[in-house]
C-alpha positions in Angstrom: 4.0 -27.7 13.4 2.2 -27.2 16.7 3.5 -23.8 17.4 2.5 -20.9 15.2 5.1 -20.2 12.5 6.7 -16.7 12.5 7.0 -15.3 9.0 9.2 -12.6 10.5 11.8 -15.2 11.5 15.1 -14.4 9.7 15.5 -17.9 8.5 12.1 -17.5 6.7 12.8 -14.0 5.4 16.1 -15.1 3.9 14.3 -17.4 1.5 10.5 -16.9 1.7 9.8 -19.0 -1.4 11.4 -22.1 0.1 9.9 -21.2 3.4 6.4 -21.2 1.9 7.3 -24.4 0.1 7.9 -26.2 3.4 4.6 -24.9 4.8 2.7 -25.8 1.6 4.2 -29.3 1.7 3.2 -29.7 5.3 -0.5 -28.7 5.1 -3.0 -26.6 3.1 -3.5 -24.5 6.3 -0.9 -23.7 9.0 -1.0 -21.4 11.9 1.2 -18.2 11.8 1.8 -15.5 14.4 0.7 -12.0 13.8 2.0 -8.8 15.7 -0.1 -8.0 18.7 -2.7 -10.7 18.2 -3.6 -14.4 18.3 -2.4 -16.9 15.6 -4.0 -16.7 12.1 -4.6 -19.5 9.6 -2.3 -19.2 6.6 -3.7 -20.9 3.4 -0.7 -22.2 1.4 -2.1 -23.9 -1.7 -3.3 -22.3 -4.9 -6.8 -23.8 -5.1 -7.5 -23.2 -1.4 -6.1 -19.6 -1.6 -8.5 -18.9 -4.5 -11.3 -20.5 -2.5 -10.6 -18.4 0.6 -10.4 -15.1 -1.4 -13.8 -15.8 -3.0 -15.8 -17.5 -0.3 -18.6 -15.2 1.0 -18.4 -16.9 4.4 -15.0 -15.3 4.9 -15.2 -11.6 5.3 -12.6 -8.9 5.7 -14.7 -6.8 8.1 -14.3 -8.3 11.5 -17.6 -6.6 12.7 -19.6 -8.9 10.4 -18.7 -12.0 12.4 -21.6 -12.9 14.7 -20.6 -12.3 18.3 -17.3 -10.7 17.4 -15.3 -9.0 20.1 -11.9 -7.2 20.4 -9.8 -5.8 17.7 -9.4 -7.1 14.1 -6.1 -8.4 13.0 -5.5 -5.2 11.0 -6.4 -3.1 14.0 -4.0 -5.1 16.1 -1.2 -4.5 13.5 -2.0 -0.8 13.4 -1.8 -0.6 17.2 1.4 -2.7 17.3 3.1 -0.3 14.8 2.1 2.7 16.9 -0.4 4.3 14.5 -2.3 7.2 16.3 -5.9 6.6 17.0 -7.0 9.5 14.8 -5.6 7.7 11.8 -7.7 4.6 12.2 -10.8 6.0 10.4 -8.6 6.6 7.3 -7.4 3.0 7.4 -11.0 1.8 7.0 -10.9 1.7 3.2 -12.6 -0.7 0.8 -9.9 -3.3 1.4 -11.6 -4.0 4.7 -15.2 -3.9 3.5 -17.5 -6.6 2.2 -20.8 -6.9 0.3 -22.8 -3.8 -0.4 -20.3 -1.5 1.4 -17.4 -2.8 -0.7 -19.4 -2.8 -3.9 -20.4 0.8 -3.3 -16.8 2.0 -3.0 -15.6 -0.1 -5.8 -18.3 1.1 -8.1 -17.3 4.7 -7.4 -13.6 4.1 -8.0 -13.9 1.9 -11.1 -14.4 4.9 -13.5 -10.9 6.0 -12.6 -9.4 2.7 -13.9 -11.4 1.9 -17.0 -9.6 0.3 -19.9 -10.1 3.5 -21.9 -8.6 5.7 -19.2 -5.6 3.4 -18.7 -5.1 3.3 -22.5 -5.2 7.1 -22.5 -2.5 7.2 -19.8 0.0 5.1 -21.9 1.7 8.1 -23.6 2.2 9.8 -20.2 3.7 6.7 -18.8 6.0 6.4 -21.8 7.1 10.0 -21.5 7.9 9.8 -17.8 9.8 6.6 -18.4 11.9 8.0 -21.2 12.7 11.2 -19.3 13.9 9.2 -16.2 16.0 6.8 -18.4 17.5 9.8 -20.2 18.9 11.1 -16.9 20.1 7.7 -15.9 21.9 7.0 -19.2 23.6 10.5 -19.0 24.9 9.6 -15.6 26.0 6.1 -16.8 23.7 4.4 -14.4 22.4 4.7 -10.8 19.9 3.1 -8.5 17.1 1.6 -10.6 14.6 2.0 -7.7 15.4 5.5 -6.5 16.2 6.9 -9.9 13.7 5.1 -12.1 11.0 2.7 -10.9 10.0 4.7 -7.7 9.6 8.1 -9.4 7.9 6.4 -12.4 5.2 4.7 -10.5 4.8 7.5 -7.9 4.5 10.2 -10.5 1.9 8.1 -12.5 -0.3 7.4 -9.4 0.1 11.0 -8.2 -1.1 12.3 -11.6 -4.0 9.9 -11.6 -5.0 11.0 -8.1 -4.6 14.7 -8.8 -1.7 15.5 -6.6 -0.2 18.7 -8.0 3.2 18.4 -9.6 4.8 20.8 -7.1 3.6 18.6 -4.2 4.7 15.3 -5.6 8.2 15.3 -4.2 6.8 15.7 -0.7 4.3 12.9 -1.3 7.0 10.6 -2.6 9.0 11.4 0.6 6.1 10.4 2.8 5.6 7.2 0.8 9.2 6.4 1.3 9.1 7.1 5.0 5.9 5.1 5.4 7.5 2.1 3.7 10.7 2.6 5.8 8.8 2.2 9.1 8.0 5.8 10.0 4.3 4.9 9.8 2.6 7.3 12.1 4.3 10.6 11.0 4.2 9.8 7.3 0.5 8.6 7.5 -0.6 11.8 9.3 1.3 14.0 6.8 -0.5 12.3 3.9 -3.9 12.6 5.6 -3.3 16.3 6.2 -2.2 16.9 2.7 -5.2 15.0 1.2 -7.7 17.0 3.2 -6.2 20.2 1.9 -6.2 18.7 -1.7 -9.9 17.9 -1.4 -10.6 21.5 -0.4 -8.7 22.7 -3.4 -10.5 20.4 -5.8 -13.9 21.4 -4.5 -12.9 25.0 -5.4 -11.2 24.1 -8.7 -12.3 20.7 -10.0 -10.1 18.8 -12.5 -10.3 15.5 -14.4 -8.5 13.5 -11.7 -9.5 10.8 -9.1 -10.1 13.2 -6.2 -12.3 15.4 -8.4 -14.3 12.3 -9.5 -14.8 11.2 -6.0 -15.9 14.7 -4.9 -18.4 14.8 -7.7 -19.8 11.4 -6.6 -20.2 12.8 -3.0 -22.1 15.8 -4.4 -24.3 14.0 -6.9 -24.8 10.4 -5.8 -27.0 9.4 -2.9 -24.3 7.0 -1.8 -21.4 9.3 -2.6 -18.2 9.2 -0.5 -17.7 11.2 2.7 -14.5 13.3 3.1 -13.0 10.6 5.3 -13.8 8.0 2.7 -12.1 10.1 0.0 -9.0 10.4 2.2 -9.0 6.7 2.9 -9.3 5.9 -0.9 -6.5 8.3 -1.7 -4.2 6.8 0.8 -5.0 3.3 -0.5 -4.2 4.3 -4.0 -1.1 6.2 -3.1 0.5 3.3 -1.3 -0.9 0.3 -3.1 -0.7 1.9 -6.5 2.9 2.8 -6.1 4.8 0.3 -3.9 4.0 -3.0 -5.5 4.9 -1.9 -9.1 7.9 0.2 -8.1 9.4 -3.0 -6.6 8.1 -5.4 -9.2 10.2 -3.6 -11.9 13.7 -4.1 -10.2 12.7 -7.6 -9.1 11.9 -8.6 -12.7 15.2 -7.1 -13.9 17.0 -9.1 -11.2 15.2 -12.3 -12.1 15.9 -11.9 -15.9 19.6 -11.1 -15.1 19.8 -14.4 -13.3 18.0 -16.2 -16.2 20.0 -15.1 -19.3 18.4 -17.7 -21.5 15.0 -16.3 -20.8 16.2 -12.8 -21.4 17.8 -13.7 -24.7 14.5 -15.4 -25.7 12.6 -12.2 -24.9 14.9 -10.1 -26.9 14.7 -12.4 -29.8 10.9 -12.4 -29.6 9.8 -9.1 -28.1 6.1 -10.0 -28.9 6.4 -12.4 -25.8 6.6 -9.4 -23.5 2.9 -9.4 -22.3 3.2 -13.2 -21.6 6.6 -12.7 -19.9 5.1 -10.1 -17.7 2.7 -12.6 -16.2 5.4 -15.1 -15.5 7.6 -12.4 -13.9 4.6 -11.3 -11.8 4.1 -14.8 -10.7 7.7 -15.2 -9.4 8.5 -11.6 -8.2 5.4 -9.9 -7.0 6.2 -8.1 -3.7 2.6 -8.7 -2.4 2.9 -12.0 -0.6 0.0 -12.1 1.9 -3.7 -11.3 1.3 -5.8 -9.2 3.6 -7.0 -11.3 6.6 -10.5 -12.7 6.4 -12.8 -13.9 9.2 -15.0 -17.0 9.3 -18.7 -16.0 9.8 -19.4 -19.7 10.5 -17.6 -23.0 10.9 -16.2 -24.1 7.5 -13.6 -26.3 5.9 -10.7 -25.2 3.7 -8.6 -28.0 2.3 -10.1 -30.4 4.8 -9.1 -28.2 7.7 -11.8 -27.0 10.1 -11.9 -23.2 10.5 -14.0 -22.1 13.5 -16.3 -19.1 13.4 -14.4 -15.9 14.3 -11.0 -17.3 13.3 -8.8 -15.3 11.0 -7.6 -16.7 7.7 -5.1 -15.2 5.3 -3.9 -16.5 1.9 -0.3 -16.6 0.8 -0.2 -15.2 -2.7 3.5 -16.1 -3.0 2.9 -19.8 -1.9 0.0 -20.1 -4.3 2.0 -18.7 -7.2 4.7 -21.4 -6.6 2.3 -24.3 -6.1 3.5 -27.2 -8.4 0.0 -28.5 -8.6 -0.7 -25.5 -10.9 2.8 -24.4 -12.1 5.0 -27.4 -12.9 8.6 -26.9 -11.8 7.5 -23.6 -10.2 11.1 -22.4 -9.4 12.0 -22.3 -13.1 11.3 -19.0 -14.8 9.7 -19.7 -18.2 8.4 -16.7 -20.1 6.6 -19.0 -22.5 4.9 -21.0 -19.7 1.6 -22.4 -20.8 -0.9 -21.6 -18.0 -4.1 -22.2 -20.0 -5.0 -18.5 -19.5 -3.1 -15.3 -20.0 -3.2 -14.5 -16.2 -3.1 -17.6 -14.1 -1.1 -16.1 -11.2 -2.8 -14.4 -8.3 -0.3 -11.6 -7.7 -3.3 -9.2 -8.0 -5.5 -11.3 -5.7 -8.8 -13.0 -6.7 -12.5 -12.7 -6.0 -14.3 -9.5 -5.1 -11.2 -7.8 -3.9 -9.2 -8.4 -7.1 -6.9 -5.4 -7.5 -8.7 -2.4 -9.1 -5.3 -1.0 -10.4 -4.2 -4.3 -12.1 -4.4 -2.8 -15.6 -2.3 0.2 -14.6 0.3 -2.1 -12.9 0.5 -4.2 -16.1 0.9 -1.0 -18.2 3.7 0.4 -16.1 5.5 -3.0 -15.9 5.3 -3.5 -19.7 6.5 0.0 -20.5 9.4 -0.3 -18.1 10.6 -3.7 -19.2 10.3 -2.7 -22.9 12.3 0.5 -22.4 14.9 -1.1 -20.2 15.4 -4.4 -22.1 14.1 -4.2 -25.6 15.3 -0.9 -27.0 18.6 0.8 -27.5 19.9 0.5 -23.9 22.7 -1.7 -22.4 21.7 -2.6 -18.8 23.8 -4.5 -16.3 24.0 -4.9 -12.6 26.6 -2.7 -10.9 27.1 -4.9 -7.9 27.3 -8.7 -7.3 24.0 -10.2 -6.3 25.2 -11.1 -2.8 25.9 -7.4 -2.1 22.3 -6.4 -2.5 20.6 -5.3 0.6 17.0 -6.0 1.6 14.5 -4.3 3.9 12.0 -6.2 6.0 8.8 -4.2 5.6 6.0 -6.5 6.9 5.2 -10.2 7.4 7.2 -12.2 4.9 7.7 -9.0 2.8 11.3 -8.1 1.9 12.0 -5.2 -0.5 15.2 -4.4 -2.2 16.8 -1.2 -0.7 18.4 -0.5 -4.0 19.5 -2.0 -7.3 22.6 -0.3 -8.7 22.9 -0.6 -12.4 25.1 0.5 -15.3 23.1 2.0 -18.2 24.2 3.3 -21.5 23.0 3.8 -25.1 23.9 1.1 -27.6 23.4 3.5 -30.6 
């Protein structure tokens, strides 16, 4: 593979799992093309991906590379997608920071995602889920994404952030437009709204994320600036909503195609937490990790990476690596991984997803309500009629998942 591989190639997008399998079988690192920039090393194998996500010599902040010049991969992508320059400072969130800078932001946001706080949110997640499913069953079904998973996850993250209930429909619309490709307009709308929300919470504090971050700015020596609060909010709005809202229909689709595993889960509902991890392994929409840059020459899987070169790990390829997951294409909700969470759908290393516990809570509530209670759920269209949307490199999201839904008692 002398020429860089395009992950946007339709042949790759049609079946990314098998596409990544071909790359993984070829080499632990392969060159891929990125919009608006030079080729990037793609790490394809589980052990090497975990190494790359944890190696301190690989940094997400391009400016930390000695002698760096030009735009980072992320800046090139932002530019290629037509993001206005005034948005760039809000894209500089903790995803693109290392060391003390990253630790500072992570330390300030962690109180929002403590185990106690997530546990306290469980009744609210249950309530939202039941209300949405009540409307769906009354209608006899609908689109599982538009009518259930998207409003469920967006409402939960909006509540957590502190977005007023009256404003949540507008925020959901901007999220949808952003995902749909209207990046610039949707992003600027979210920035403008968040700045006004910060002003309101300064005047009337609450027990939400924005208020917590404002208090940190006022009381801690290293508290967040307004631009950093905006950046953190946008990160949570998009990352905290998109991945789980599409994990839920993906999981339903996978179990519909594996009726034996679904029957096993219904016969042993106590398997749900374990099943959740297997489903995250095979269905997570997050397929590519944030690019890293080598601060010095180093080797990954025996391949030389030169100082300044960009490296990204394929989470999907790692999660289907047969060296770690025997017969990886087979869905097995009782798979023995040696640990509860052996997949890396939430990443690994210092940038492990801060919202992982919330994502697991939402996924578990959704699958329990949809599959293990008094509902009859079935697909309303043939699988080959489903439409997909190409969102980013090697990322395809279901446009909709029409289902029939009714009460069984």
